[in-house]
C-alpha positions in Angstrom: -13.0 -10.3 -39.7 -12.5 -10.9 -35.9 -10.7 -8.3 -33.9 -7.1 -8.9 -33.0 -6.8 -9.5 -29.3 -4.8 -6.9 -27.4 -1.6 -7.9 -25.7 -1.2 -6.5 -22.2 1.4 -3.8 -21.8 1.5 -0.9 -19.4 0.6 1.4 -22.2 -2.7 -0.2 -23.3 -5.9 0.3 -21.4 -9.2 -1.4 -22.5 -11.8 0.8 -24.0 -14.1 -0.2 -21.1 -11.6 0.8 -18.4 -10.8 4.0 -20.2 -14.5 4.9 -20.4 -14.9 4.2 -16.7 -11.9 6.3 -15.7 -13.2 9.2 -17.8 -16.2 9.3 -15.4 -13.9 9.8 -12.4 -12.7 13.1 -11.0 -8.9 13.6 -10.8 -9.1 13.0 -7.1 -11.0 9.7 -7.6 -8.4 8.6 -10.2 -5.6 9.4 -7.8 -7.3 7.4 -5.0 -7.5 4.4 -7.3 -3.8 4.7 -8.1 -2.9 5.1 -4.4 -4.9 2.0 -3.5 -3.2 0.0 -6.2 0.2 1.2 -5.1 -0.4 0.2 -1.5 -1.8 -3.2 -2.5 1.3 -3.9 -4.7 3.6 -2.6 -2.0 2.0 -4.9 0.6 2.1 -7.9 -1.7 5.7 -7.4 -2.8 6.8 -6.9 0.9 5.0 -10.1 2.0 6.5 -12.1 -0.8 10.0 -10.8 0.1 9.4 -11.6 3.7 8.4 -15.2 2.8 11.5 -15.6 0.7 13.8 -14.0 3.3 12.5 -14.9 6.7 15.7 -13.6 8.5 15.5 -10.1 7.1 14.7 -7.2 9.4 11.8 -4.8 8.8 14.4 -2.2 7.5 15.8 -4.7 5.0 12.3 -5.6 3.8 11.4 -1.9 3.4 14.6 -1.2 1.4 14.1 -4.3 -0.8 10.5 -3.4 -1.4 11.3 0.2 -2.3 14.1 -1.1 -4.6 11.8 -3.5 -6.3 9.0 -0.9 -6.8 11.4 1.6 -8.2 12.8 -0.8 -10.7 16.1 -0.9 -8.8 16.7 2.8 -9.5 18.7 3.2 -6.4 
């Protein structure tokens, strides 16, 4: 019987990735998360800048923070 493919959610991690992360120290795992956070922040800000060429840096920063916090503020 073939395995049921996993659907992506933020709660599922592949067995391979989980095994890899277990080999990392807490500091190394934090560094990975930090790098991903910065990558996504940069990508979101660049996308917002393309969509809103007239916005100031402050407006872009605010909109980026809002998007990344799921509009929590």
